[in-house]
C-alpha positions as CSV (number, residue, x, y, z in Angstrom):
1,M,40.6,68.9,-68.4
2,R,38.3,66.5,-66.7
3,N,34.4,67.2,-66.4
4,D,34.5,66.7,-62.5
5,L,31.6,68.6,-61.1
6,E,32.1,70.7,-57.8
7,L,29.5,72.2,-55.3
8,D,31.2,74.5,-53.3
9,G,29.4,75.8,-50.3
10,V,26.0,75.8,-52.3
11,S,23.1,77.2,-50.1
12,K,19.4,77.8,-51.4
13,Q,17.1,79.8,-49.6
14,F,13.1,80.5,-50.4
15,G,12.2,83.3,-48.4
16,D,13.1,82.5,-44.7
17,F,13.4,78.9,-45.7
18,T,16.8,77.4,-46.1
19,A,16.4,74.2,-48.7
20,V,20.1,73.5,-48.9
21,F,22.6,74.7,-46.6
22,R,26.4,74.8,-47.5
23,V,26.7,71.6,-49.6
24,S,30.4,70.9,-50.7
25,V,31.0,67.6,-52.9
26,T,32.9,67.0,-55.9
27,I,31.7,64.4,-58.4
28,P,34.2,63.0,-60.5
29,Q,33.8,62.6,-64.1
30,G,32.2,59.1,-65.0
31,E,30.9,58.6,-61.6
32,F,27.4,57.5,-60.5
33,F,26.3,59.4,-57.6
34,S,23.2,59.4,-55.7
35,F,21.8,62.1,-53.5
36,L,19.4,60.2,-51.2
37,G,17.2,61.2,-48.4
38,P,13.4,61.7,-47.4
39,S,10.8,64.2,-49.2
40,G,11.9,68.0,-48.4
41,C,15.5,67.2,-47.7
42,G,17.0,69.2,-50.3
43,K,18.1,66.8,-53.1
44,T,15.8,67.9,-55.9
45,T,16.6,71.6,-55.0
46,I,20.5,70.3,-55.8
47,L,19.5,68.8,-59.0
48,R,17.6,72.0,-60.3
49,M,20.6,74.1,-59.1
50,I,23.2,72.0,-61.2
51,S,20.7,72.1,-64.2
52,G,20.6,75.6,-64.4
53,F,16.5,76.2,-63.5
54,I,17.5,77.8,-60.1
55,D,20.5,79.7,-58.9
56,P,22.3,79.2,-55.5
57,T,21.6,81.8,-52.7
58,E,25.3,81.4,-52.1
59,G,28.3,78.9,-53.2
60,E,29.4,78.0,-56.5
61,I,29.0,75.2,-58.9
62,R,31.6,74.4,-61.5
63,L,32.4,71.8,-64.2
64,A,35.7,71.2,-65.6
65,G,36.9,74.1,-63.3
66,R,34.2,76.5,-65.0
67,S,31.9,78.2,-63.1
68,L,28.2,77.6,-64.4
69,A,26.9,81.0,-62.8
70,G,24.9,82.9,-65.4
71,I,24.6,79.7,-68.0
72,G,20.9,79.0,-68.7
73,P,19.7,75.3,-68.6
74,N,19.5,75.2,-72.6
75,R,23.4,76.3,-72.8
76,R,24.7,74.1,-69.8
77,P,26.4,70.6,-70.5
78,T,24.0,68.9,-68.7
79,A,20.5,66.9,-69.6
80,L,17.8,66.3,-66.8
81,I,15.4,63.4,-67.0
82,F,12.3,64.6,-65.1
83,Q,10.2,62.0,-62.5
84,N,7.3,62.2,-65.0
85,L,9.8,61.8,-68.2
86,A,8.0,64.6,-70.1
87,L,8.1,62.7,-73.4
88,F,6.0,64.4,-76.6
89,P,3.0,62.2,-76.9
90,L,2.4,63.2,-80.3
91,M,5.9,62.4,-81.7
92,T,7.4,59.0,-82.7
93,V,10.2,57.4,-80.6
94,A,12.6,58.2,-83.2
95,E,11.3,62.3,-83.3
96,N,11.3,62.3,-79.2
97,I,15.0,61.1,-79.2
98,G,16.1,63.5,-82.0
99,Y,14.2,66.4,-80.9
100,G,17.3,68.1,-79.1
101,L,19.4,67.7,-82.0
102,K,16.9,69.3,-84.4
103,V,16.5,72.5,-82.1
104,R,20.5,72.5,-82.4
105,G,20.2,72.3,-86.0
106,V,21.8,69.0,-86.6
107,P,21.3,67.9,-90.2
108,R,18.6,65.1,-90.6
109,A,21.0,62.6,-91.9
110,E,23.2,63.0,-88.7
111,R,20.4,63.1,-86.4
112,D,18.7,60.0,-88.1
113,R,22.2,58.3,-87.8
114,K,22.6,59.5,-84.0
115,V,18.7,58.1,-83.2
116,A,19.4,54.7,-84.7
117,E,22.8,54.4,-82.4
118,L,20.8,55.5,-79.4
119,L,17.9,52.8,-80.1
120,E,20.7,50.3,-80.3
121,L,22.2,51.5,-77.3
122,T,19.0,51.5,-75.2
123,A,17.5,48.0,-76.4
124,L,15.0,49.6,-78.5
125,P,16.1,48.6,-82.1
126,G,13.1,48.9,-84.6
127,F,11.4,51.2,-82.3
128,G,11.7,54.4,-83.9
129,P,8.4,54.7,-85.7
130,K,6.4,53.7,-82.8
131,R,4.5,56.2,-80.7
132,V,5.0,56.9,-77.0
133,D,1.5,55.9,-76.2
134,E,2.4,52.2,-77.7
135,L,5.3,51.8,-75.1
136,S,5.6,49.9,-72.0
137,G,6.6,52.2,-69.0
138,G,10.3,50.4,-69.1
139,Q,10.1,51.4,-72.8
140,K,9.2,55.0,-72.2
141,Q,12.2,55.2,-69.4
142,R,14.9,54.3,-72.3
143,V,13.4,56.6,-74.9
144,A,13.5,59.5,-72.1
145,I,17.3,58.2,-71.5
146,A,18.0,58.1,-75.2
147,R,16.7,61.7,-75.6
148,A,18.9,62.9,-72.9
149,L,22.2,61.1,-74.2
150,A,21.6,62.5,-77.8
151,V,22.7,65.9,-76.8
152,E,26.0,64.2,-75.5
153,P,25.8,65.7,-72.1
154,A,28.8,65.9,-69.7
155,V,26.4,65.2,-67.0
156,L,23.0,63.3,-66.8
157,L,20.8,64.6,-63.9
158,L,18.1,61.8,-63.1
159,D,15.1,63.0,-60.8
160,E,13.6,60.0,-59.5
161,P,12.9,58.4,-62.9
162,L,12.0,55.0,-61.5
163,S,9.5,56.0,-59.1
164,A,6.4,55.4,-60.9
165,L,7.3,52.0,-62.3
166,D,6.2,48.4,-60.2
167,L,8.9,46.6,-58.1
168,K,10.1,44.2,-60.7
169,L,10.6,46.8,-63.4
170,R,12.1,49.2,-61.1
171,Q,14.8,46.5,-60.1
172,H,15.0,45.6,-63.9
173,M,15.6,49.2,-64.7
174,R,18.2,49.6,-62.0
175,A,20.6,47.2,-63.6
176,E,19.8,48.8,-67.2
177,L,20.9,52.2,-65.7
178,R,24.0,51.1,-64.1
179,D,25.2,49.3,-67.2
180,L,24.4,52.1,-69.5
181,Q,26.2,54.5,-67.4
182,R,29.1,52.2,-67.4
183,R,29.3,52.0,-71.1
184,T,28.7,55.6,-71.8
185,G,31.1,56.7,-69.1
186,I,29.0,59.8,-68.4
187,T,28.5,61.2,-65.1
188,F,25.3,60.3,-63.5
189,I,23.6,62.3,-60.7
190,Y,20.6,60.4,-59.3
191,I,18.0,61.6,-56.9
192,T,15.9,59.0,-54.9
193,H,14.3,58.7,-51.6
194,D,14.7,54.6,-52.2
195,Q,17.6,53.5,-50.3
196,G,17.5,50.2,-52.3
197,E,18.2,52.2,-55.8
198,A,21.0,54.2,-54.3
199,L,22.8,51.2,-52.9
200,A,22.4,49.0,-55.6
201,M,23.5,51.4,-58.5
202,S,25.7,54.0,-57.2
203,D,29.5,54.6,-56.9
204,R,28.9,56.9,-53.8
205,V,26.0,58.3,-52.3
206,A,25.3,61.4,-50.3
207,V,22.4,61.1,-47.7
208,M,20.8,64.3,-46.8
209,S,18.5,65.5,-44.2
210,H,17.3,69.3,-43.7
211,G,19.1,70.5,-46.5
212,R,22.4,69.1,-45.2
213,I,24.9,66.1,-46.4
214,E,25.0,63.8,-43.4
215,Q,27.3,61.5,-45.1
216,I,29.2,60.9,-48.3
217,G,30.6,57.2,-49.1
218,T,30.3,54.2,-51.1
219,S,27.0,52.0,-50.4
220,T,28.9,49.5,-48.5
221,E,30.5,52.3,-46.2
222,I,27.0,54.0,-45.7
223,Y,25.3,51.0,-44.7
224,D,28.1,49.3,-42.6
225,H,29.4,52.3,-41.2
226,P,26.9,54.9,-40.7
227,Q,28.6,58.5,-39.2
228,T,25.4,59.7,-37.7
229,A,22.0,58.6,-36.3
230,F,19.9,59.8,-38.9
231,V,22.1,57.7,-41.6
232,A,21.6,54.9,-39.3
233,S,18.0,55.0,-39.0
234,F,17.3,56.2,-42.6
235,V,19.4,53.6,-44.6
236,G,18.2,49.9,-44.1
237,E,16.8,48.5,-40.8
238,N,18.3,48.8,-37.4
239,N,17.7,47.7,-33.8
240,V,18.4,50.8,-31.7
241,F,19.3,50.8,-27.9
242,A,19.7,53.8,-25.9
243,G,21.9,54.3,-22.8
244,R,24.7,56.2,-21.4
245,I,28.4,55.2,-21.7
246,V,30.0,53.7,-18.7
247,D,33.3,52.6,-20.2
248,A,35.3,54.0,-23.5
249,R,38.7,52.7,-24.4
250,E,40.4,51.1,-27.6
251,G,37.8,52.3,-30.1
252,Y,35.1,50.7,-28.0
253,G,32.3,51.8,-25.5
254,V,30.0,50.3,-23.3
255,I,26.5,51.8,-22.7
256,D,24.3,51.0,-19.5
257,S,20.7,50.4,-21.3
258,P,17.2,49.0,-20.2
259,A,18.3,45.8,-22.2
260,G,21.6,45.6,-20.0
261,R,25.3,46.4,-20.6
262,L,26.2,46.4,-24.4
263,R,29.4,47.0,-26.2
264,A,30.2,48.6,-29.8
265,V,32.4,50.3,-31.8
266,N,32.7,53.9,-30.8
267,P,33.8,55.8,-34.0
268,H,33.3,59.4,-32.6
269,Q,35.2,58.3,-29.3
270,L,32.1,59.2,-27.0
271,P,33.2,59.9,-23.4
272,V,31.9,57.9,-20.2
273,G,28.9,59.7,-19.2
274,A,27.6,60.7,-22.9
275,D,24.1,59.8,-23.8
276,S,24.2,57.2,-27.1
277,L,22.5,55.2,-29.1
278,L,23.7,51.7,-30.4
279,F,22.7,50.5,-33.7
280,V,23.0,47.0,-34.8
281,R,21.5,45.4,-38.1
282,P,18.8,42.5,-37.7
283,E,21.0,40.3,-39.9
284,R,23.8,40.6,-37.7
285,M,22.1,39.4,-34.6
286,R,21.6,35.7,-33.9
287,L,19.5,33.3,-31.8
288,V,21.0,31.9,-28.8
289,S,19.9,28.0,-27.9
290,D,18.8,27.2,-24.3
291,G,21.9,26.7,-22.3
292,A,24.3,27.6,-25.0
293,P,27.2,30.0,-24.1
294,A,27.1,33.4,-25.6
295,T,31.0,34.1,-24.6
296,G,32.3,37.6,-26.0
297,R,29.1,38.6,-27.4
298,N,26.3,41.1,-26.5
299,V,23.2,39.3,-25.0
300,V,19.7,40.6,-25.1
301,E,16.8,38.6,-23.8
302,G,13.2,38.9,-24.7
303,E,9.7,37.8,-25.6
304,I,9.0,36.9,-29.0
305,T,6.0,39.1,-30.5
306,D,5.9,37.6,-34.1
307,E,7.7,35.6,-36.7
308,V,7.4,36.5,-40.3
309,F,8.5,34.4,-43.2
310,E,10.0,36.2,-46.3
311,G,11.2,33.2,-48.5
312,L,14.9,34.1,-48.5
313,A,14.8,35.0,-44.5
314,V,12.8,34.6,-41.5
315,N,12.2,37.8,-39.5
316,I,11.7,37.1,-35.6
317,F,10.6,40.1,-33.6
318,L,11.1,40.4,-29.6
319,R,9.5,42.7,-27.4
320,H,11.8,46.0,-26.9
321,P,13.0,46.6,-23.2
322,E,12.3,50.4,-24.1
323,G,9.1,50.1,-25.6
324,G,8.2,51.1,-29.4
325,R,9.7,49.2,-32.3
326,P,10.3,45.6,-31.6
327,I,13.6,44.0,-31.8
328,A,14.1,42.4,-35.2
329,V,16.4,39.5,-36.1
330,S,16.9,38.3,-39.8
331,V,17.6,34.5,-40.1
332,T,18.6,33.1,-43.3
333,N,15.9,30.5,-44.3
334,D,18.1,27.3,-44.3
335,G,15.5,25.2,-43.3
336,A,16.6,25.0,-39.6
337,V,14.9,28.1,-38.3
338,P,12.7,27.2,-35.2
339,V,9.1,28.2,-34.9
340,L,8.8,30.4,-31.9
341,A,5.5,30.9,-30.7
342,P,4.5,34.3,-29.4
343,G,5.3,34.9,-25.4
344,T,8.3,32.6,-25.8
345,R,11.6,34.0,-23.9
346,Q,14.4,34.1,-26.4
347,R,17.9,35.2,-26.0
348,I,19.7,36.9,-29.1
349,A,23.6,37.9,-29.3
350,F,25.8,40.3,-31.3
351,V,29.5,41.1,-31.5
352,A,30.7,44.4,-30.8
353,E,32.4,44.8,-34.0
354,H,28.9,44.3,-35.6
355,A,27.4,47.4,-33.8
356,V,28.2,51.2,-33.4
357,L,27.6,53.7,-30.7
358,L,26.4,57.1,-32.3
359,P,25.7,60.4,-30.7
360,L,22.0,61.5,-30.2
361,G,21.4,63.9,-33.3
362,P,18.7,66.5,-33.5
363,Q,16.9,64.6,-35.8
364,T,16.6,61.3,-33.8
365,Q,14.6,60.2,-30.8
366,P,15.9,57.3,-28.3
367,G,14.6,54.4,-30.4
368,G,16.3,55.5,-33.7
369,D,13.3,56.8,-35.3
370,P,13.7,60.1,-37.3
371,A,11.6,63.1,-35.5
């Protein structure tokens, strides 16, 4: 039977505090699945319940159709890589990797063979005799992964393992982790607050807030088609316009906002009169030249507040008619980006298909910032 992992109505309470509330999700064998959300959203609690370090208050966790209730962490077919890696500093790399096999009584010759295989798999050939304190940050990450893989888990659980690394090494390790998961075929469940990590590595992502799953989908679905205002606000950058719907038909809606009347996709079929937030990504917005028509597009006019050069892109900011965070327009640096002085009036435009109308949620405020 496939080693699919199922969380069925799983909740966890600590006294009067509900850390996780009725989470249900099936993670197929061999999937790279990420729980993404801010600190305190419940994602690490879920990982600890899967690994057996804490028990659910209600609901059930099953692997290959078998309940994991009553099975301790040392007997579950899972392995957990902690945020601090928890390597043994007085052991060599080979001893660290082979530790779990030694505890399970695997003969020395078999341990040595398995350790050698894992050193090759994790691009650490010849590192067996080295001490942990002789390794770089990225090499320590590989040792921790090799040690977890040594016991041949059905599910590998990773609790923000890249958070202590610098940006370039994190980006490199993302690619390595994804490649390793594909080569081993093991289910990876990854916990992170870093949306870039989740979107870059995952087959699917669950975005969490206040103990609940807000949305599950592929990286493209989460980024391009957010289903709640929280997901739209938390994942990536978004410009937000608040208003009341004055027209709703054929899958689209029009809001009356301080920036004018704006049209967008209306996935929840919000009715006329409903308060709504319109979200549109900075890279989906375009500068409109003086005198140029903007037929068929939403047009907003504002005062330039700043222009920031970032190499690949130039980010242009305009004063938001509702106050608060400026409107951002991200323009590819093609050598033709105009230099716009602060105070200049500028029109920007976007098509309705690139914007989405979402209801005000309990965790959002007008302007789109998480409360």
